[in-house]
N, C-alpha and C positions, 0 to 999 in steps of 0.2 A: 677043440675047435680053434682055428687060426685066430690070431688077435684081430685081424681086420674083419673077420666074420662076426666076432663078438661085438665089435664096435658097430658094425653095420646092423646087426640084430637089435642092438640097443637103440640105435638111431631110428630104425623102422618102428620099434615098439613105442618110442616117444612120439613119433609123428602120428602113428595110428591112434594112440591114446588121445592125443590132442584133437584129432579129427572127430573121434567118437564122443569125447566129452564135450566138445564145443565146436559144432559144425559151422558156426557163424564167425564173422570177422569184423573188426572195427576199423574204420577209415576216418582219418581226420578231415574235418570240414573246412574248406577254404571260403571264408565269408567274403573275400574280395570278389567272388563270382556272384554274390547275391545283390539284388537291388537294394538301395538304401535311400533314406530320406532324413535330412537333418544332420546333426553333429554325430558322425559315425566314423570310426577308424577301424581298420582290420590289420593289426600289426604283424600277425603271423597265422599259420594254419591252426585252426581250432580256437582262435581268440578274436574278440570284437569288443569295442568300447563305444558306448552311446551315452549322450547326456541331454538334459533339457536346457542347457545354457544357450542364450542367444537373442531372444526377442526383446529383452529389457535389460537394464543394469541389474542383473539377477541377484548379486550377492554383495550389495553395498555394505561396508566401504571398499570391498575388493573391486578392482577394475572389471568392467564388462569383458567377458571372455576368459576370465581367470580359470574357470573350471571347464572350459571347452576342450575337447580332445583334438579337434582339428585346428582350433585357434582362429578359424576364418568362417566356417559354415555354421549358421545359427540353427537352432532347433526349428522344427516345422510347426506352423500354426495349426491349432486344433479348435480354436474358439471363435475368432472373428471370421474364419473360413473353416472348411473341413478338409484341408489339404492332407493332413496326416491320416484321417479316416479314409479318405479317397485312395490314398496310396496303399492302404492295407485292405481295401475292398470292404470297408465297414460302414454302417449307418452313422449318421451324425452324432448320435448319443451313445454309441457302443463303448467308448472309452471313458464315459462319465461314471462317477461313483456317487458318493454323498454330495459331491459338487461337480462343477463342469471341468472337463479337460481343457487346458489352455494351450499347451504346447508339448512337443515330445520329439523323439527320434526313433527310427525303426529300421530293421532289415527284413527282407522277405525273399522266399525262393519257392518255386513250384516244381514238384517232382513226383515220380511214381514210387510208391512203397508197397511192400508186401505185408500182410498180417504177421505180426510178431517182430517186425523191424523196430529198433529202438533208437531214439535220439537222446544222447546223453551229453551233459556238460556240467561244468561248475559255474556258479554265478556269484557275484558280489554286488549287492545293492548299496549304493552310497548316497548320502543326502546331507544337505545343510538345512533342510526344512524341519520345523518343529510343530507348526500349526496345522498344516494341511497334509492330506494323506496321498502324497505322490507315490507312485508304484511302478514296478517293472512287471513285464508279462511275456508269456509265450502265446503265440496265436497259431491255432490249427484249424484250417478251413472255417474261418469266421468266428471260432470260439476263443474268447479271451481268457487265458488261464493266468491268474496272478502268481508271480514268483515270490515277490516280497514287496512290502510297503514301508512307510516311515515307522510304523509301530514295530516292525521286525528289526529295525536298524538299532540294535542295542549296544553295539561295540564302538568304542572311540576309533576314529580314523586318523591316519597320519596326514591326510590332505583335506578330505571333507570333514564335517562335524562328526558324523556317525556312519556306521556301515553294518551290514549283516555279518560280514566275514565270508570267506569262501564256503559255498554251500553246494553239495552235489544235487543234481536233478536228472530225472529220466522220464521220458515219455514213450509209451509203447503204442505203435499203430496197430489197432485191433483188426482192421480189415485192409485188404489189398485195394489200391486205388490211387487216384491223383490227389495230392495234398499241397496246399499252400501254407507254408510255415513261416511265421514271423517272430521276431524278438524286438522288444521295445521298452521304452521308459517314458512316463507321462507326468507332466506337472499339473497337479489338481488344485483348483481354487484360485490360482494366480500364476503369474509368470515372473515372480520376484526372487525366487530361491531355487538353486540348482539341485537336481538329483541325477544320479547316473547309474548305469548298469555295465558291469564288466563281465564278459563271458570268457571262459578258458577251457581247454581240454575238450572241445566239442567234437563228438564223433557220431557217425552213423553205424550202428551194429546191425549187420544184415547178412543174409545167406545168398544174396543175388548180386547182380551188377550194381555198382555204386553210382547214384545219380549226381553226386557232388564231385568236384575236382578233388582227387585224392592227395594224401600226404606223400610226397616223394620218398620220405625216409621209410615209410611202411612198405612201399613198393620195392625199394632196394633191399630191404630186409628179406622179403619173400623171394626175390631173385637170388639173394645170397644163399638161402636155404636150399633152393633148387639146385644151384651150382654145387654146393657141398654134397648133396645127395648123388649127383651125377659123378662127381670125382670119386666118391667112395665106391660107387658101382663099377667104375672103370678099374679101380685097384683090385676089386674082387675078381673081375674077369681075367686079370693078368696072372692070378695065382694058380 
């Protein structure tokens, strides 16, 4: 068999195997297209940073804003008003645990998902709190799912007092439908000490059209694979 044909057969075998073994594909989530409330930054595709810094001199003797990601935008009130809960479409007490939620920051996005689609990401929960159970969460259609709280932050941190360290997480949408998904971090019991949530490598794994703005690098990679396939096909036709 000609060398080109061998290479082409190998390429086709690899492509077919990949499709058969994994008919889904992953696309990086651009959090800059999501709605946000509070101290939130979205530095790159697949990543977001949120903190509870802002409504008080949170981390005395450190200056107010020391642990803020934006440096200017404070966390959103959740105690004296229900601004954060309203943003997320929740009742006034939905973010409370053993004590009241005082402040926090969040992101949210509404989209259509098919049953079996997965939202995957890595998170790191960071905190300076030792007394209250601040926590981070994923929100899916009004259901608050705790990612981590102060009791899980057992590792020393280079900037905050403690952190969980980078932890993988995956959520599977069991039914097709419209979903409002959110990510957030909440200060429980007071607004005196900052906690934060860092998200990285966020992707939607799906077999259908992607509702988020996609990662250009992934799109270019797919285009490159198609171009290589067409070039190999042209070479075979000339032989």
